[in-house]
N, C-alpha and C positions, 0 to 999 in steps of 0.2 A: 338382321342384328343390327345393322350398321343403322336402319330405319328408324328403330324401336331405341334406340340410344340420341339420333340427331331429333326426335321427338320430343324424348323427356329433356334434354336441352332447349329446345324451343317452348315447351311447356314453362319451366323454370325461367326462363329468362322473361315473358311473360308474367308469370307468376311476381318474379320480381321489379318489372316494371307497373305496375299496378299495387303493391303493398307496398313498394317506395316513397311512393304518394301517401299511403294511409299508417304508416310504420314512420314518418317523420310530418316534416310541413308543417310545423310549429304554428299556432295562427297569434301567436304574441311573441312578445322576448321575456324569457321566461331565466330565472337563477336557479341550479339546483345546487344539493353540493354533494358529491360524492362520498362518503366514508373509507376510511383505509382499510383498505381488505375486504371489498367489495366485489361480489361477482358481478359478473355481465347481467346476468339476468336479475338480481339486486338491485343496480343502475337501471336498467330498464324498467321497473317497477316503480323508480322514483319518477323516471322521465314520465310515464305513463301519468302519474300522479298529480306530476307539475303540468301537464299537459304540452309536453315537448315534441311529445310522440302519441300515436292515437290506439296502438295495439303494445304488450309487451310482447307477445308471440308473435307477432310480423317482424318487429324488429328484430328480434334474438333469430328468426331462421333469416333474414336480410344478412347479419351481421355472421351466420356459421355459411349461407350457402355463398356470399361475395364479400365480407367486409376482411380488412387484414389480421393477420393472428396476434397483431401485436398486443400486451394485454394496456387494461384501461387503469388510469391513472386515479388519485385521490384528489379531490380539491372541488371547489366552486368555481361554476364553469355557466356560464351566459349563451343559452340557448337563443338564436336567435330568430325573430320572425321570419318563415320560410323556408326554413331549412332543414333537410329528407334525414331520412334515416343514417345513409352511407353520413354524411357530411357531419350528424351527429358524434357517430361515434369515430370518427376521426378526430372530432375534437376531444373527445374524451381517451383516445390513445396519446393524444398530440400531452396532455397535460398543460393547456395553454390555458392558465386558470386567471380568473377575476382579480385583477392585481388593484389594487387599492391603496392611499397612501395617507399618511401621516405625517404631519410639517413641525420641525422644530426652528424657530425661527432665530437669528441672529441674537444673541444678547439673552435669549429665554435660560432663565434658571432653571436649576434640575428638580424644584420643587413643582412646577411648572410643568415639564417637562412628563413628573409623575403623576401630576393630577389631568394631563393630555392624555396618556399612555390609560389609565382607568377612566377617563372618558369616551375613550374608545370601545364601544360596547361590543365589538364581534370579536376582540381580544379577550384570552382566556390568560387566567392563572396571577399568581400576585408576583410583586418584584418590593425590592425597596425602593426609597430614592436614591437615588443615583448620586456618585459622589459629584462634587462640583464641578464643573471643566472637563468632565469625562466624555461629555455625550457632543459630537458636531451636529451642529445648525443644518439641515437638508430635510428632504422629503424623501422619505420612506417607504418603499412598497411593501404591504402585508398582504394576508391573505386571512377571507372569515375562519374563525376558530385557533388559529394562530398564537403561540403564548406572545406575552409581553416580554418575558423573558428574553426572548428570541428575537423579537424586534428592537430592546432595549441594547442587547448584546453586537446587533449592527452600529448601531447610532456607536458607542466604544469602540469598536474596531475601526470603523470611518475616521472616529478623533486622531486614535494612536498612530494609524495610518497618513492622516495629514501630518501630524507634528513628527514622524518620520524623516517624511518626508522633507518639510521645512527647515529641519533644522540645521543639516548638512549645506542648505544655502545661504544661512545666514551672515551677518555683515557684521564686519568688526567692531562698528559704531554701538551695537546694541550692547544693554546692561545687562540683561542677564545670563549665566552661564549653565546653565541646565534647562532641561525643555520644558519641564514641571513649569521653573520660572517665567519660562516664555508663554505660560498657558495663563498664569495667573498675571502678567503682565497685561496680555492682549485681554485675559476680560477685564482689567478696567478701563483701558481703552474703549471698549466694545460699549462698556457704559458711561465714557464720559461723552463718547460725541453718535452720531447716526449717518453722519457725514462722509461721504468718500473719499473728499478730496482733503480732510483735517487727520483722517486717523494717523499717516506717518509724523504729521508736525505733534498730536497730541503725545505719542511714541515718542517723539523726539524730547519733548517739556520733561516727563518723568523718566527717562534715561538719562537729560542731563543733572536732574534731581537726584536720583539714585549714584551718580558716579559721581556727585559731588558730596555726599551723604547726608543731605539735604530730605527733611520729611517730604514725602508725597502729596500731603496736604489734597486728599482727595476723598469728596461728599460721598462715592457712592463705595467706599470700601469700610465708612463708618458707620453708612447706612444698614450694610449687609448683616450682620448679627441681630438687627432687629426684626428685620422683615424676610430673612431669607432669599434676598432676592426679587421679594414681590415689591411693586409700587411701595411707597410710604405714606405718598398721601396726603402729607402735611412738607411743612419746611422744617428741616432739622433743628433741633431743640439743640442749645448752649452747652446744657447739660450731656449733652450725648457726644458734642466734641469732647467735650470733657475728658469724658468715658475712659477708663484704664484698660480699653479690650484689646487685644492682640490685633484689631482690625483696624483699630482707630489710627490713622495715617496724619493724623495731624501730630498725637502724642508719642507717636512710634517711629523709628528712621525705619527704611528698606520696605520690602515687598510684605505684604498679609502673609499668613501663613499660607494663603490657598488661595485659587480661584473664586470671584464674588459670582460667576455666569459662566455659562458655558458660550467664550466666542466665536465668531465666525474665520473664515479662511483669510478673508482681509486684514482682519486686526491680529490675525496670529502674524501675517507675514509681516505687519506694520511692525510689531514688536519686537522684531526679527532684522527690519529694515529699516531704522529710523529714519526723518527729514533732514536734510543737512542742516540741521540750523539752530543756536544758540539757544535760544527760547528757555524761558525758565517759568513760567505764568502763563495762564489764559483765562479769561473769563469769557459770557455769553456776551453776542451784541443784540441789537434789535430785532436784527433779521433772521436771527436764529442760530447764526454761522455764531464764528467765537474768535476774539481777539487776541493775537498772542505777542508776546512782549519778551525783551531780554533783560530787562531793571523789573524794580521792585516800583519806581518810579513812572514805569507807564503802565505798570499793571494799574496802580491804583486810579491811574485817570482814567483809563478804561473802565474800572469799578466803578467810579462815578458816570461815567457816561451811561453805565447800565442800570446805576442805582435812579438816575432821572427818567432815564423810560420806563422802568416801572412805576414811579411817583407819578408819571404821566397816567397809568395806566390805570389809576387806583390801585396799587397792588403794595402800595408802604406808604 
């Protein structure tokens, strides 16, 4: 009896050794989607159709005789060239699905976040344009077939977490008194400079103006109602600077009604910790940086240098 049992075991091992190769050994990298609720048999059929295994029956035999009893998990898997049946089964049981990424860049307005999520063809479902300033710029992983709603929820949860962590660390020099106001100020800083070394200085200018009751006079806020954050593509018009829109910070004191883009972490932190500076003005320079000044006289001189640079390039 023992000899018979031993013979059966030996035969099974031989069968496994042979069938392991015929049940796996993908000839090329393939991507396979295992739908939710799929049985192992259904998954094996999909694997054979995709060319990840040679035989559904052999794969199932291997799984029954030698595979772990853990259930397979749904999702999209990348079967690498040469993976055998055991490795494929272990992968499906691990749930290590392919992760893809969608990136929201610092200063990307919500209308462009919306368009980017809809341009990501592997996502499903509908979403509204997210509330401005509610999304934290970053790269977010997603899986094929995931809903846009769930990806957007992660983006918005990340912003909630960021401001919740940053707000208690605010410095007494900040001019904002609520987390919402901090995001609004950070969004203006984000649109005014892309230079890391200037963010806290820009924050200082606007904080000083807010504390003095001066208008912010920020072009990006005035442009926002016109384009919803997209590039204007031309110079701002005098009539637009004179409009009575609540986002017109030339005509109205204080912060605008809400953010004008989705600010990144650095701009949020700058809004909560402005540089120690008495500057009230800034203007672009020839090298792309900004010139900061404490007085209107200094500002006017810097503006004239900027105009001279533009005239030299034929822009004025």
